[in-house]
N, C-alpha and C positions, 0 to 999 in steps of 0.2 A: 394843335401843338406847334410851338415856335422853336425853331432851331437857333441855338445860341450863336451870336455873332463871332465869338472866339472860335467855335468849331468851323464855321464857314471860312474864316480867315486862314485856319490851319489847312483846310482842304485845298484852297486855291493859292497857297503861298508860292508855289512854283509855276503858277499860270503865266504863260507868255503869249499864246495865240489860241484861236478857237479850237484848233486841233487838240490842244491839251484838255479841253473841256468836253468836246463832243466827238472827238476822233475815235479811231478803232480801239485805242487803249486809253481813251480819255477818262476824266474823273467820273462823268455820269455813268459810263458803262461799268467801271469798277465799283462805284457806289451802289448801283443797282444790284450787282452780283453780291456784294457784301451784305446788303440789307435783306435780300431774299434768303441767303444762306442763314443769316442770323435769325430771321423770322421762322424758318423751318426748324432751327435748333430750339427756339422758344416753344414752338408747337409740340415738339417731341418731349421737351421737359414737362410741359403741362400734361401730356398724355401719360407719361411714366410716373409723374408725381415727385421727381427729385432732379436736382441739378446734375450736370455732366460729371463732375468729379466727387459727388457725394457717395462714397463707397458704402457707408453705413446703411443708408437708405436702400442702396442697390441690393444689399444682401437680403432684404425683406421681400423681394419679388423675383420671380423667375425670368421676367422680361427686363431687358436693359439695352443700352446702345450697342450697335453692331457695325460701327464704321460708317462709311458713306458709299454712295454709288454716283457715277457721273451721269449728267443729263444735260443736253444742249437744248436751250429754248430760244425761239425767235422773239425779238423785242424791237421797240422803236430805236434802240441804240445798237442794233446788230445782233448777231448770235452771241449768246452768253452761256458759257459752260459752268454749270452749277455742281456743287458737291451736296448731294441730297442725303441727309442722315437716315439711317436705318435702325430698326430694332430687331432683336433676335426672333421674336414671335411673328415678324412680318405683318404686324397689325397696323403699323403707323401709315397713315395716308395724309400727306401735307394738304392743307387747305388753300394756301396761297398759290401753289403750283400743283394741282391735283395730279395723281398718277395718270400716265399716258398723255397728259397735256404737253404739247411741244411749243405752245405759243403763249406768251404773256398776254393777259387780257387787253392791255393797251394796244397790242399789235393788231388784234382783230378790229378794234375801234379805228385804227389807222386805215385798214383796208376798207371798212365801211364808209369812212369819211371820204376817201378818194372815190369810191364807187358812187356815192351820193352826189358827187360833183360831175358825174357823167363820164369818168374815165373808163375805158374798156379794160377787160382782164389783161390784155397784153400791155396796155399803158401802165396799169397798176404794178404789174410784174417788173417792168423796166424802172419805174419810179422807186420801188423798194430796193432794187439792186443798186441804183445810182445814189440814192440818199442814205440808205442804211447799210448797204453792203450785204444785204440778205437775199439769197436766192429762194424764190418760192415758185411752186408749180401752179399752172392755171387751175388744176383740180382743187388745190388748197384754197385759192381765192374764191372759186365757185362755191366750195363747201361753207366758207364764212358768210358769203352773201346769201346763200340758200337758206341759212338759218333765219333770215329776216322774214321769210314767207309766213312762218308760224306766228311771228309777232304781228304781221299785217292782218292775219285772220282774227287774232284776238282783238286788235285795235278796231277792226271793221265791225265787230259784234258787241263792242262795249256799250253799256247803257249811256243814254244821252240825257240832257236836262229836259224838263217838261216844257219850258217856254223859250223860244228864240224870237226876239222882236224882229230881227231881220235875217233872212237866209238868202244867200246868193247861189244860184244854180247855173252851172256852165259846163261846157265840154270842150276838149281839145282832141285832135287826131294824132295817132301814131301808127307806124307800120309794124305789123307783127307777122312772122312767118308761121303759117298754118297749113298743115298737110303739104309742105314743100313749096307753097306759094306765098308770096308777100301780099298781105291784104291790109287795107285801111281799117283801123278800129277806133272807136270813140272811147275816150276816157271821161267819164262823168264825175263832176266834182260838186260837192255841197259844202259851202262855207257858212257857218252860223255866227251870228253876233249874239252873245248871251246877255242876260239882264244887267251885267256889270259893264257891258260895252266892249268885251274882249272877244277877239276873233278865234274861231275854232274850226278846224276841218272836220266835218261830220263823217265823211267817207269818200271813197272813190270806187268806181265800178267800170267795167268794160262791156262794150256791146259792139255789134257790127256797124250800126248806124245810130245817129242821134235821132230819137223819135219820142213823141209824147207817150207812147205806150210803155217804153222802157222807163221814162221818167216817172210814170205812175208806179212802177214796181219799186223805184228808188224811194219815192215819197212814202209808200206803204211800209218799206223797211224802216225808215226813220220813225214812223209812227209806232211800229212794233218795238223799237228800241227805246221808247219812252217819251218821244216828242208828242205833246198833246195840242200845241198851238203855235202857229207862226203868224205874226202880225202882218209882215210885208215880205213877199217873195219876189226877189229881183231876178229876172230871167231874160233870155234872148227872145226873139220874136217867133219862135217855132210854133207852127200851127198846132193847136190842141193842147199846148202847154198849160194855159190858164185852166182849162177844164180838168186836166190831170191834177193840178194843185188843189182846185176847189173840191174835187171829189174826195180827197183825203183830209184836207184842212179847209172846211167850208167857210170859215170866217176870215181866211187870209186874203189880203189885197195883193193882186198880182201887178207888179210894176215892170214894164219892159225896161231892160238895161239901156240907158241912154247911149253908152259907149257902143253897144252892138248896133243900135239904130243909126248912129252917125257913121260907123264903119261900113255898114251895109249901104248907106247912101253914097259914100265916097267911092264904092266899087263901080258905080255906073258912070263915072265921069272921067274926062281926060286929066292927065297929070297937071297940065298948066292951069286948070280951073279949080283944082282941089283946095288950095288955100282960100280962095275967094268964097267958094261954096261953104266950106267949114266955118268961115267967119259969119256968113249970112244965116247959118243954122243956129248960131249961139243965141240970138234974141228969142228963139222959140223955147229952148229948154232952160234959159235963164230968166224967163218971164216971171213976174211977181204973181200973176193970176192966170187961170186958164183962158179967160177972155183975151188977155194981152198976148198969150201964146198963140191963140188962134189967129189974131190979127197979124202977128209976126209970120205965121205960116202962110197967110194970104199974100203978104208982101213978098215972101220968098218965092211963092208960086208964080206971081206976076213977073218976077225977074228971071226965073230960071226954067219954068215949065216948058217954054217953047224949045229949049235946047235939051233939057233933061226932065221930061214929064214924069218919069217913074219915081223920082225922089219925093215930090210932094204927095204923089199918089200913095206911096208906101207909108208916109207919116200919117196920112188921113186914115188909111186902112188899119193902122195900129193905134189910132188915137185913144181908143177906150182903155188901152193898157199903158199908154204913155202918160195920159192926163192925171191919173191918181196922185202923182207927186204934188200937183198944184194945190191940193187940199191940205197939205202938210205945212207947218211952220218951217222957217228957214233951216233950223238945226236938224230936224228930222229929214227934210229934203236933202240936205247936204250929206247926211249919213247914208241915205238910201242910194243916191245915184253917184256917190263918190266912185271914181274909176279905180282908185288905188287897190282896193281889196282883190278884185278878180284879175285886173290887168297886171299888177306887179307879180302876183302868184303865177299866172300863165307865162309871163316873161321868164321867171325863174325856172319853170318846168321845161319850157321850150329850149332854154339855154343848155340844160343837161341832156335833152333828148336829140338835139339837132345833129350830134356827132354819130348817132346810130342810124345807119341806113335802114335797118329793121331789127326788131327784137326777135330772138330765137323762139321765145314762148311768151304767152300772156303773163305768166308769173314773173318773167324777167322784167317786163314793162312795169308791172305793179310794184315790185320791190324797189326799183329805181325811183319811181314817182313817189312812193311812200317815204323813202329816205329824203327825197327832195322836199316833200311837204314838211317833214320834221325839221329840216334846216330852215325853211321859211318861217315856221312857227316860232323859232327862237327869237325872231325879230318882233313878234307880236307881244310885246311886253306892256304896252299901255292901252287903255281904252280908246275908242274912237274919239276924236277931238270934240269937245263940248257935249259929251255923251250925257252928262248929268242934266243939262238943259233939255236935251232930246227926250230923255226918259220921263222927266216931269211932264212934258207935253204929251207923251204917249200915255201916261197914267190918266190923262183926261180923254184923249181920243179913243183909247182902248180900255175904257173903264171896266174894272172887274175881271180883266183877262190876265193880269199879272200876278194873280194869286197862286201861291205855291204852299203846300201844307207847312204850317209852322211860321209862315211869313205873311205880312200884310203889304199892301201897295205902299203905304207910308214908310214901312221899315226898309223896303227895297230902295225907294228913292232917297231916303236919308242915308242909307249905306253907301250909295253912289256919290 
């Protein structure tokens, strides 16, 4: 629906400053009040079956209009006092502002938006008072955010696609108050790339520590929710991780995340050597072939092992899980070890959790991280770069594994 320009001109003909538009008695607040009241009048007309001043039709029914009652609702434009129409039979229940509802829907969305950005209950309360002139209690804010938990549980059990060419598995740590004590907890994340090259958060889980046994339960859950095949699982170097993946998805290739490998390498060295070491590691993971990568690793070892022997030792120990990427063409390799997927997501989540010394409950951590994930997903609008080329190469490398009921491999690659 398009609003006529003449109507807009009429509404703002006396406009002089922003206060006239968004202030306490501004046009937006008055327009919101007028539209809500007009909508409720229209709802009552529909329910009764006749217009407000249609006396002839009113005689044909025992029920009719019975004045109005006042109701104050909280909105993004401040508190709005509404005249809610009534009927004599007390059967009318407005849909746009239901009975007993004291907040306009957009107001709850504002609270959730602020909460998803890491603001505490106290900060949200202060923000709403300062910006909208609305006083809200901490209990109200908590009740709005608490409603997210049910949404999280539904999201966590939703069916998934049968095939994900790439799945990234990672974890981050948060502090949660449990039985009166602050404890470290791991938040497990699974990010899938579907056949169209689009990223999707498959789920998040909490546990006391990051371990292969818990990852096994995560992977089993993914399987139970419909995932039948993963081509490449990109993981950190956790011991037993590969075995956990292969026990649920035996055809999956496990690829150690290069970002984790580099980060772990840099934790062992002094700050002044970090830049040089990082530069000398590049020829290893940027090598065209595995032979070239091994040669680069030997050169790195000759230069740095006398000072930092643990770095080359770590790369050699993980080599069977680092090297799979060298069998892939450039486009697949780039999609697999691109750092942006997990790193940018973790950065976003750490940004909203860093202000919390500790979460009061596990649910409090989950609902904040869930909302943070939803915000991040809004930016995932495009497939991974050069995905069509990568998928055509995957159709050859993983022949017969992209089949989904009703589709062929050719139709998938053509669609992309």
